[in-house]
ZARO-169587 format. One record per residue (C-alpha): residue in one letter; x, y, z. Coordinates in Angstrom, 2 decimals, always signed. Last residue first. Layout:
SITE  code  X  Y  Z
SITE  A  X  Y  Z
...
//
This chain:
SITE  code  X  Y  Z
SITE  Q  -15.05  +4.57  -2.51
SITE  T  -17.43  +5.62  +0.26
SITE  S  -16.62  +8.31  +2.82
SITE  S  -16.69  +7.99  +6.57
SITE  Q  -17.58  +10.64  +9.08
SITE  R  -16.22  +10.55  +12.63
SITE  N  -12.62  +11.48  +11.83
SITE  A  -10.11  +9.19  +13.50
SITE  Y  -7.35  +9.96  +16.00
SITE  T  -9.46  +9.23  +19.10
SITE  L  -11.09  +6.21  +17.41
SITE  D  -9.48  +3.66  +19.70
SITE  Q  -10.13  -0.08  +19.24
SITE  E  -8.21  -2.26  +21.66
SITE  L  -4.48  -2.93  +21.62
SITE  P  -2.93  -6.38  +22.04
SITE  R  +0.21  -6.27  +24.21
SITE  R  +3.89  -5.36  +23.81
SITE  L  +3.07  -2.64  +21.28
SITE  D  +3.76  +0.39  +23.48
SITE  L  +3.50  +3.55  +21.35
SITE  H  +6.27  +6.19  +21.11
SITE  G  +9.62  +4.78  +19.95
SITE  A  +9.06  +4.31  +16.21
SITE  L  +7.44  +0.89  +15.86
SITE  T  +7.30  -0.06  +19.54
SITE  D  +8.23  -2.78  +22.02
SITE  V  +8.31  -5.45  +19.34
SITE  E  +7.04  -9.02  +19.39
SITE  K  +8.64  -11.20  +16.74
SITE  G  +7.52  -12.89  +13.52
SITE  D  +9.11  -10.33  +11.18
SITE  V  +7.43  -7.50  +13.05
SITE  L  +4.45  -8.26  +15.28
SITE  I  +1.45  -6.01  +15.78
SITE  Q  -1.05  -6.92  +18.47
SITE  V  -4.75  -6.41  +17.83
SITE  G  -7.66  -6.50  +20.27
SITE  T  -11.32  -7.44  +20.47
SITE  I  -11.71  -9.32  +17.19
SITE  A  -15.09  -11.11  +17.03
SITE  P  -16.62  -7.75  +16.00
SITE  L  -14.85  -7.99  +12.63
SITE  N  -15.17  -4.76  +10.65
SITE  L  -14.66  -2.33  +13.52
SITE  T  -11.99  -4.38  +15.32
SITE  L  -9.92  -5.12  +12.20
SITE  A  -9.95  -1.64  +10.64
SITE  N  -9.50  -0.02  +14.06
SITE  V  -6.34  -1.96  +14.95
SITE  L  -4.78  -1.59  +11.49
SITE  A  -5.35  +2.16  +11.09
SITE  Y  -4.62  +2.41  +14.82
SITE  V  -1.00  +1.31  +14.47
SITE  T  -0.03  +3.47  +11.51
SITE  L  -1.90  +6.56  +12.76
SITE  V  -0.34  +6.26  +16.23
SITE  E  +3.14  +5.96  +14.72
SITE  N  +2.62  +8.96  +12.45
SITE  T  +1.32  +11.05  +15.33
SITE  T  +4.20  +10.15  +17.66
SITE  G  +6.98  +10.81  +15.18
SITE  G  +8.80  +8.44  +12.87
SITE  P  +8.80  +8.28  +9.06
SITE  H  +8.54  +4.47  +9.12
SITE  N  +10.54  +2.78  +6.34
SITE  T  +12.64  +0.58  +8.66
SITE  R  +9.76  -0.12  +11.03
SITE  V  +6.88  -1.25  +8.78
SITE  E  +9.59  -2.30  +6.33
SITE  P  +10.40  -5.24  +8.63
SITE  S  +7.48  -7.31  +7.22
SITE  L  +4.25  -7.49  +9.21
SITE  D  +2.83  -10.14  +11.55
SITE  V  -0.69  -9.26  +12.70
SITE  Y  -1.74  -11.06  +15.87
SITE  A  -5.50  -10.82  +16.37
SITE  E  -7.00  -11.23  +19.81
SITE  G  -10.53  -12.62  +20.09
SITE  K  -10.00  -14.78  +23.19
SITE  P  -9.92  -17.94  +21.00
SITE  T  -6.77  -16.50  +19.40
SITE  L  -6.58  -15.14  +15.87
SITE  F  -3.74  -15.43  +13.37
SITE  I  -2.22  -13.20  +10.75
SITE  T  +0.73  -13.80  +8.47
SITE  K  +3.48  -12.05  +6.51
SITE  L  +1.57  -8.91  +5.61
SITE  K  +3.79  -6.63  +3.55
SITE  T  +5.20  -3.17  +4.21
SITE  G  +6.92  -1.71  +1.13
SITE  A  +5.87  +1.87  +1.84
SITE  P  +5.08  +2.66  +5.48
SITE  I  +1.42  +2.22  +6.52
SITE  P  -0.59  +5.39  +7.20
SITE  S  -1.43  +5.50  +3.49
SITE  S  -2.40  +8.79  +1.91
SITE  Y  -5.85  +10.11  +1.07
SITE  P  -6.95  +12.29  -1.85
SITE  A  -7.25  +9.91  -3.70
SITE  P  -7.87  +6.22  -2.94
SITE  P  -5.30  +4.42  -0.79
SITE  A  -2.66  +2.06  -2.18
SITE  S  -2.75  -1.36  -0.53
SITE  L  -1.78  -2.11  +3.08
SITE  E  -5.33  -1.57  +4.40
SITE  A  -6.65  -3.89  +1.67
SITE  E  -4.18  -6.59  +2.74
SITE  V  -5.24  -6.03  +6.37
SITE  I  -8.91  -6.49  +5.42
SITE  R  -8.23  -9.63  +3.36
SITE  R  -6.21  -11.19  +6.20
SITE  A  -8.98  -10.44  +8.69
SITE  Q  -11.45  -12.13  +6.33
SITE  E  -9.18  -15.22  +6.26
SITE  S  -9.03  -15.33  +10.07
SITE  P  -12.74  -14.63  +10.53
SITE  G  -13.98  -17.40  +8.19
SITE  E  -13.98  -17.61  +4.38
SITE  G  -12.64  -14.29  +3.11
SITE  F  -14.61  -11.95  +0.85
SITE  P  -12.55  -9.53  -1.22
SITE  V  -12.73  -5.92  +0.01
SITE  E  -15.08  -3.25  -1.29
SITE  Q  -14.68  +0.25  +0.10
SITE  E  -15.78  +2.38  +3.01
SITE  V  -13.26  +5.05  +3.95
SITE  P  -12.59  +6.07  +7.55
SITE  S  -10.29  +9.09  +7.69
SITE  L  -7.38  +8.89  +10.09
SITE  R  -6.12  +12.16  +11.53
SITE  E  -3.10  +14.48  +11.47
SITE  G  -2.02  +14.58  +7.82
SITE  D  -4.62  +17.30  +7.13
SITE  T  -5.54  +15.62  +3.83
SITE  G  -6.72  +12.52  +5.66
SITE  V  -4.56  +9.51  +6.49
SITE  F  -6.27  +6.24  +5.59
SITE  F  -8.52  +3.92  +7.58
SITE  L  -10.59  +1.10  +6.11
SITE  R  -14.29  +0.45  +6.64
SITE  A  -15.33  -2.72  +4.88
SITE  R  -17.96  -3.55  +2.27
SITE  I  -17.82  -7.23  +1.31
SITE  K  -16.79  -8.92  -1.90
SITE  R  -17.50  -12.14  -3.76
SITE  A  -15.52  -12.72  -6.94
SITE  E  -17.37  -11.73  -10.16
SITE  A  -14.63  -9.52  -11.57
SITE  T  -12.19  -12.37  -11.20
SITE  G  -9.31  -12.17  -8.73
SITE  A  -10.58  -14.93  -6.51
SITE  A  -12.17  -17.71  -8.53
SITE  P  -15.89  -17.60  -9.18
SITE  L  -17.93  -19.99  -7.05
SITE  P  -18.78  -23.27  -8.77
SITE  E  -22.25  -23.60  -10.29
SITE  V  -24.56  -26.13  -8.66
SITE  S  -26.85  -28.04  -11.01
SITE  G  -30.56  -27.33  -11.01
SITE  P  -30.82  -26.38  -14.70
SITE  T  -29.03  -29.60  -15.70
SITE  S  -25.51  -29.64  -17.04
SITE  L  -24.53  -33.03  -18.41
SITE  W  -27.26  -33.20  -21.04
SITE  R  -26.25  -29.79  -22.43
SITE  P  -22.62  -30.91  -22.69
SITE  G  -23.71  -33.97  -24.66
SITE  V  -25.50  -32.15  -27.48
SITE  F  -22.59  -31.15  -29.71
SITE  F  -20.05  -33.91  -28.99
SITE  L  -22.74  -36.54  -28.37
SITE  V  -24.32  -35.81  -31.79
SITE  I  -20.92  -36.11  -33.48
SITE  L  -20.13  -39.30  -31.58
SITE  G  -23.47  -40.81  -32.60
SITE  A  -22.89  -39.92  -36.27
SITE  I  -19.45  -41.57  -36.10
SITE  L  -20.91  -44.73  -34.54
SITE  V  -23.74  -44.86  -37.07
SITE  G  -21.24  -44.48  -39.93
SITE  A  -18.92  -47.13  -38.45
SITE  L  -21.87  -49.50  -38.09
SITE  G  -22.84  -48.88  -41.74
SITE  A  -19.27  -49.46  -42.92
SITE  Y  -19.08  -52.67  -40.87
SITE  M  -22.38  -53.91  -42.41
SITE  L  -21.26  -52.93  -45.92
SITE  I  -17.97  -54.80  -45.46
SITE  D  -19.79  -57.86  -44.10
SITE  R  -22.21  -57.80  -47.04
SITE  R  -19.27  -57.67  -49.49
SITE  K  -17.63  -60.62  -47.83
SITE  T  -20.90  -62.53  -47.81
SITE  M  -21.16  -62.04  -51.53
//
């Protein structure tokens, strides 16, 4: 009789344990997340990722001037990361009817900021090898980057373009790139559009 009682007791304990596990499985997640708990930030690339509005520069329909276009750019933590996000957006395909001032295939290798507010933007060799040439095209390429960084990030006072990790005299023979360049809106339209 004691053997049978022991078996019933173990069966009852097993039943209670299984019932408890089932309740914990369905109700437990609600106990672990309280209304005041902190939700993690959405991962980059999701529809809910944080964004900022930035003014980017693309070539207008006349082919002679930069057109400022306001569009959303992924948020970057700190000035250096935000500068990277702005340059990446500037290198991406422009909205219609604009064209890109940056030669096809150009990639951002790295970007770094100095304590003096100078940004060094290191681009892949395609920025030179795929450049169409000409004074206007070179000015539009350079100042699309310079103006996008200096207008959107006031901490950046000048931008120097590097190619494949090295200083270059020029991209296409017309504009001196041996020093950081300051903002210059001479070749930009005054009105900006929103995309």
